[in-house]
N, C-alpha and C positions, 0 to 999 in steps of 0.2 A: 336534557333529555334525549337530544340528536343522538349522544354519545353510547347511552343507556341502550338506545335502539338499536345502535350499528352492533352493540355487542350481543345483541340476541339472533341477529342475523347469522346464518352460516356464511363463512367468509372462505376466501381463496388462499390456500396453505402452500399451493406449489409454489409461492414466491421462496419461502424458506429453502426449498430445495435448489433452486437456481442461484439464492445467496451463497448457499453451501459449496455448491459446484464452482462459482466464480471465487470463492475465498481458497477454495484449492487450488486454482490457477494461479493465483497470487502467490501462495505459499512455495509452491512449484519452481516459479519465476524468482521469489527469494532466495532460495537454496541453490537454485542456478546461479546466480548473481554472486553470491558469499563464495561459490566452487571457483568461479571463473575469475574472481578478485584474489583468490588464494593460488593462482595460477594454474587450475585443474582443466585440461581440456577446453582451451579459451573457447575457441571456435564452435565445437559442440555444444557448451552452454548457452553461448550467445544464439545461435539457432534455437534452442531451446526456450529459451525466453521470447524470440520473436514467432514461436510456433503457440505458446501459452499466452500470450498478448492476442493472438489473432482468435483463439478459444475464447478468451476472456470477452473481447468483442461480440462473439455471437452470442453470449449469455445476455450481456449488457441489451443487446437489439431486442433478446427475447421477452426481457424482464419490462422493457418499455413498452414493447407491444402486448403484453398481458396486463399492464397498468391501464393500457386504454381500453382493452376488452373485458375487463373484470368489473361485475358488478360491486360487490364487495371485497375490499382489500384488508389485510391484516391491520395496518395503520395507514396513515395519511398517504395519499398518493403520491403529492411532493416530496414526503419525506423518504418514499420508498424509490422516488428517481434520483433523488439527493443520494441516497446512500449508496446505491447501484454505480451511480456515476464517479463517486468519490473513489470506491472501489476500484473502478477501471482507471482512474487517473493515476494509482499507485504503479500498477503495472504499466501504464502507458508510459511513466515517467523510468522505469527499468528497462523498456523497449528503448528509451531515447537514449540512456546511459550505454546501451550496447551499441547503438550506432556510431556514439563518438569514440568507443572502445576500437570499433571496426575501421573507422575512417582514419584515425590515427595509428592503427596497427600495433596498439598496445599490448605487449607479451608480459609485463610484468607491473605491480602494483605496490603502491607504498604501505607501509606497514597501517598507516593510518587509516587507508581505504579499507584494507582489510577489515580492520574493526569496525567501520561504517559498514560492512556487509553483513557482519555478525548483528548488528543494531538493526540491519532490514529484517533479516531472517527472525529475530526477535520480536519486532513489532507484528510482522505478518503472520507469527503464532498467535499472537494474544489477539488478533483481529478475527482469525479464525476460529479461536476460541468462542469470542463474542457472538457471532454471527449465529450459532444453533440456539443461543440462549434468548435471542428476540423474540422466539414462538411462545415463549410466557414470560412476559415483560415484569409482571408484578413479582413472580417468585424468584427473578434472577436478576431482580434491581440491584441488589447491593453487589454482586459480582459484575455486572457491565458497570458500574460505576468504577470499580475497584480497576478494571480493565482500562477503562478510558484514563483513568490517573496513570496508569503504567506505562501506556503507550506515551503520554504527555512526558513522563520522565526519559522514556528510550529518546526522545525527540530531542530533548534538552542535553543529554548527552552527545548526540550525534552532533548538534550546534557546536558542542565544544571541540570534537574531533574534526570536525570541519576548520575551525578557526585555528586549531593546532596544526594541522596539517598545511594550510596554506603559510604558515610561520615556518614550518620544516623545509618547504619548497623553497620559499623566499632565501633562508639561509644557504641551501644548497646550491640554488641554481643564480640568484641574485650576482653573488660575487664574480662565477664565472662568466657572467653575462649570457648564461643560455634561455633567453626569452620562450624559446619554444617550448622547451621542456617545463618551464615554470606554467606557459599558457596552458598545455595540455593538462598538467597534473591539476589545476587550478579548475578548470571546465569538469573534470570528473568529480572533484571533491564537491564542485556546486550540484550536480545532478544528485549525487548520490544523497545529498542534505535534503534536496527536494523531493526524493524518494519517500525518505521519514517524515518528511513535512505532510506528503499525502495521505499517509497512515494517520496523523495527528487529526487532520481532517474527516477520515473516515469514525475515528474516537468521537470527534465533536457530533458529527451526525447520530452516532448513537447515544450520546448525552442528550441531544436535542429531543430526539424518539422518546427515551425515559421521562425526561420532563415533559413531554406533550401527553404521556399515556398512563402514567403511574401517580 
């Protein structure tokens, strides 16, 4: 009865505009990360990710403020909070990767890292596709479920790239005793894996919203 009552009341739809704005920052950061891993304008793309992460933080704060102030929300307040924070975690992890790249002054990246960069872009675009579909959960339930499954597959492929990358690093630097090169490379691989993990978290939040509302 409460669910039916909530559906009859006018809801606050500006959340979807904020979700989409945040998703755009995430896609922009993912594309910049992919470019820098390909060796394109490394410092310029690092700066772009930092700027987009700051923009995403501002949007996240706006969403959380709107959750507190809005009478009727499109779905559960806790789900809104968890969704936007999971999206923000993804771009935060990209920012952390940038910090490592800058700290160790990396100018070139392993082929496996570049493949993981492409996986990050793929996952970001899938999430950006899903976000507008949340406005009409019932009509878009099938596609939303498919997107969540696709993100999970991207995450699984990313895990494989991470593991193979560590093996390649060990083979290359273990025999030569270049522990620093192995350490830096493994740190970057680990952070890239966590970026894709955070996208899987977003997909899981979307799946949870579907379960509760459809």
